[in-house]
DRENRO-756928 format. One record per residue: z, y, x of N, C-alpha, C in turn. Coordinates in steps of 0.2 Angstrom, whole numbers, plus 5000, padded with zeros to 4 digits. Each point is the difference from the previous one (the first is absolute). Layout:
BEGIN
    n.Z    n.Y    n.X   ca.Z   ca.Y   ca.X    c.Z    c.Y    c.X
      Z      Y      X      Z      Y      X      Z      Y      X
...
END
This chain:
BEGIN
    n.Z    n.Y    n.X   ca.Z   ca.Y   ca.X    c.Z    c.Y    c.X
   4895   5210   5086   5003   5003   4993   4994   5001   4995
   5001   4997   4994   4995   5000   4995   4999   5007   4998
   4993   5002   5000   4998   5007   4998   5000   5005   5006
   5002   4998   5006   5000   5004   5006   4992   5002   5001
   4999   5006   5001   4993   5002   5002   4999   4998   5007
   4994   4995   5001   4999   4997   5006   4993   5003   5003
   4996   5003   4996   4993   5002   5002   4998   5006   4996
   4997   5004   5003   4997   5006   4997   4993   5001   5002
   4995   4999   4995   4993   5000   5002   4997   5007   4997
   4996   5003   5005   4998   5007   4999   4992   5000   5000
   4997   5001   4995   4992   5001   5000   4998   5007   5003
   4995   5000   5003   4998   5006   5004   4992   5001   4999
   4999   5007   4999   4993   5002   5000   4997   5000   5007
   5005   5001   5005   4999   5001   5007   5005   4996   5004
   5000   4994   5001   5005   4996   5003   5003   5003   5007
   4995   5003   5004   5002   5002   5006   5005   5007   4999
   4998   5004   4995   5004   5006   4998   5007   4998   4998
   5000   4995   4995   5006   4997   4997   5005   4997   5005
   4997   4996   5005   5004   4998   5005   5003   5005   5005
   4996   5005   5001   5003   5006   5004   5005   5003   4997
   5000   5001   4993   5005   5003   4996   5006   4996   5000
   5000   4994   4998   5006   4996   5000   5003   4999   5007
   4996   4999   5005   5003   4999   5007   5003   5006   5002
   4997   5006   4998   5003   5007   5002   5006   5001   4996
   5001   4998   4994   5005   5002   4996   5006   4995   5002
   4999   4994   5000   5006   4995   5001   5000   4997   5007
   4995   5001   5004   4999   4996   5006   4998   4993   5000
   4997   4998   4994   4998   4993   4999   4994   4999   5005
   5000   4994   5002   4995   4997   5005   4996   4995   4996
   4994   5001   4999   4996   4995   4996   4996   4996   5005
   4999   4994   4998   4996   4995   5003   4995   4997   4995
   4995   4996   5002   4996   4997   4996   5003   4994   4997
   4998   4997   4994   5003   4995   4997   4998   4993   5002
   4995   5000   5005   4998   4993   5002   4995   4997   4996
   4997   5004   4995   4995   4998   4995   4994   5004   5002
   4996   4998   5005   4994   5004   5002   4995   5002   4994
   5000   4996   4995   4995   5002   4994   5003   5006   4996
   5006   5003   5001   5002   5005   4997   5004   5005   5004
   4999   5007   4998   5004   5005   5004   5007   5001   4996
   5005   4996   5002   5007   5000   4997   5005   5001   5006
   5002   5007   5000   5005   5002   5006   5007   4999   4998
   5004   4996   5004   5007   4999   4998   5005   5003   5005
   5005   5002   4997   5006   5003   5004   5006   4996   4998
   5004   4999   5005   5007   4997   4998   5005   5006   5000
   5002   5001   4994   5004   5006   4999   5008   4999   5001
   5002   4994   4998   5007   4998   5001   5000   4993   5002
   5005   4997   5001   5000   4992   5002   4997   4996   4994
   5001   5003   4994   4998   4996   4994   4995   5003   4996
   4997   5006   5002   4995   5003   4996   4994   5003   5004
   4995   5000   4997   4994   5003   5004   4996   5004   4995
   4994   5003   5003   4996   5004   4996   4993   4999   5003
   4995   5001   4995   4993   4999   5002   4996   5006   4998
   4994   5001   5003   4995   5005   4998   4994   4996   5000
   4996   5001   4995   4993   4997   5000   4995   5005   4996
   4994   5000   5002   4995   5004   4997   4999   4998   4992
   5001   5004   4996   5000   4999   4993   4999   5006   4996
   4995   5004   5001   4999   5006   4996   5001   5000   4993
   4998   4995   4997   5001   4999   4993   5007   4999   4997
   5005   4998   5005   5007   4999   4998   5004   5005   5003
   4998   5005   5003   5004   5006   5003   5005   5003   4994
   5006   5001   5002   5005   5003   4995   5004   4994   4997
   4998   4994   5001   5004   4994   4997   5002   4995   5005
   5005   5002   5004   5003   4995   5005   5003   4994   4996
   5000   4995   5004   5003   4994   4997   5006   4998   5004
   5006   4999   4996   5006   4998   5003   5001   4992   4999
   5002   4997   5005   5001   4993   4999   5008   4998   5000
   5002   4997   4995   5007   4998   5000   5002   4993   5002
   5005   4999   5004   5002   4993   5002   5003   4996   4994
   4998   4994   4999   5003   4995   4995   5001   4994   5004
   5005   4996   4997   5002   4994   5003   4995   4994   4997
   4998   5001   4994   4995   4995   4997   4995   5003   4996
   4994   5001   5003   4995   5004   4997   4997   4997   4994
   5000   4993   4999   4998   4997   4993   5005   5003   4995
   5006   4999   5001   5005   5002   4995   5000   5008   4999
   4998   5004   5005   5000   5007   4999   4994   5002   4996
   4994   4996   5001   4994   5002   4996   5001   4998   4993
   5004   4995   4999   5002   4998   4993   5004   5005   4997
   5005   5003   5004   5004   5005   4997   4997   5007   4998
   4995   5002   5005   4996   5005   4998   4996   5000   4994
   4997   4994   4998   4997   4999   4994   5005   5000   4994
   5005   4997   5001   5006   4999   4995   5002   5007   4998
   5000   5005   5005   5003   5006   4998   4994   5005   4998
   4994   4998   4999   4995   5004   4997   4995   5002   5005
   5001   4999   5006   4995   5002   5005   4995   4995   5001
   4995   5001   5005   4995   4996   5002   5000   4998   5007
   4998   4994   5002   5000   4997   5006   4994   4996   5002
   4997   5001   5005   4995   4995   5002   5003   4994   5003
   4996   4995   5001   5002   4994   5004   5002   5002   5007
   5004   4996   5003   5002   5001   5007   4994   4999   5005
   5000   5003   5005   4995   5000   5005   5003   4999   5007
   4998   4995   5004   5003   4999   5006   4997   5005   5006
   5005   5002   5004   4998   5003   5006   5002   4995   5006
   4995   4996   5002   5001   4994   5004   5005   5001   5006
   5005   4996   5000   5006   5000   5005   5005   5005   4999
   4999   5005   4995   5005   5005   4999   5003   5000   4993
   4997   4998   4995   5003   5000   4993   4995   5001   4994
   5003   5002   4995   4996   5000   4993   5001   5007   4997
   4995   5002   4997   5001   5007   4996   4996   4999   4993
   5003   5004   4996   4997   5000   4993   4999   5007   4998
   4994   5002   4998   4999   5007   4997   5003   5000   4993
   5004   5006   4998   5003   5000   4994   4999   5007   4997
   5002   5001   4994   5001   5006   4997   5006   5000   4995
   5004   5005   5000   5005   5001   4996   4998   5001   4993
   5005   5001   4995   4998   5002   4993   4997   5006   4999
   5000   5005   5005   4997   5006   5000   4993   5001   5003
   4998   4994   5003   4994   5000   5003   5000   5002   5008
   5006   5000   5003   5001   5002   5007   4999   4994   5004
   4996   5000   5005   4998   4994   5004   5006   4999   5006
   5001   4994   5001   5005   4998   5005   4998   4993   5002
   5003   4998   5006   4998   4993   5001   5007   4996   5002
   5000   4994   4999   5006   4996   5002   4998   4996   5007
   5005   4999   5004   4999   4997   5006   5005   4995   5002
   4998   4994   5001   5005   4994   5003   4997   4998   5006
   5005   5001   5005   4998   4997   5007   5000   4993   5000
   4995   4997   5003   5000   4993   5001   4995   4998   5005
   5002   4997   5006   4996   4999   5005   4995   4994   4999
   5001   4996   4995   4995   4995   4998   4995   5002   4995
   5000   5006   4998   4995   5003   4995   4993   4999   5002
   4996   4998   4996   4993   4999   5001   4998   4994   5005
   5004   4996   5001   4999   4994   5005   4999   4994   4996
END
């Protein structure tokens, strides 16, 4: 479904403390992302949605919500047409594409398009 929230990214001053909080609150089970160069802890929240915690003391208080889209290029163009801003799409190899955006009020969000051929 277009616009469905599929990922919720939480910056943390203390990633261990944040993981304990969210695990304790909702029972989320976090695993590593498979990217050894960064501490990015992921949890599958529902069949189609996940969450992540990462160390980001400078970004605390500003979670990023990822919205599902069918066509990321068309959605980036629509964001700009409506007065928002959008960066170029970025691949997450073998998973999909994302684009960091801001709405007309300066609120950050991201677009996500699943695509197993992304980045190949």
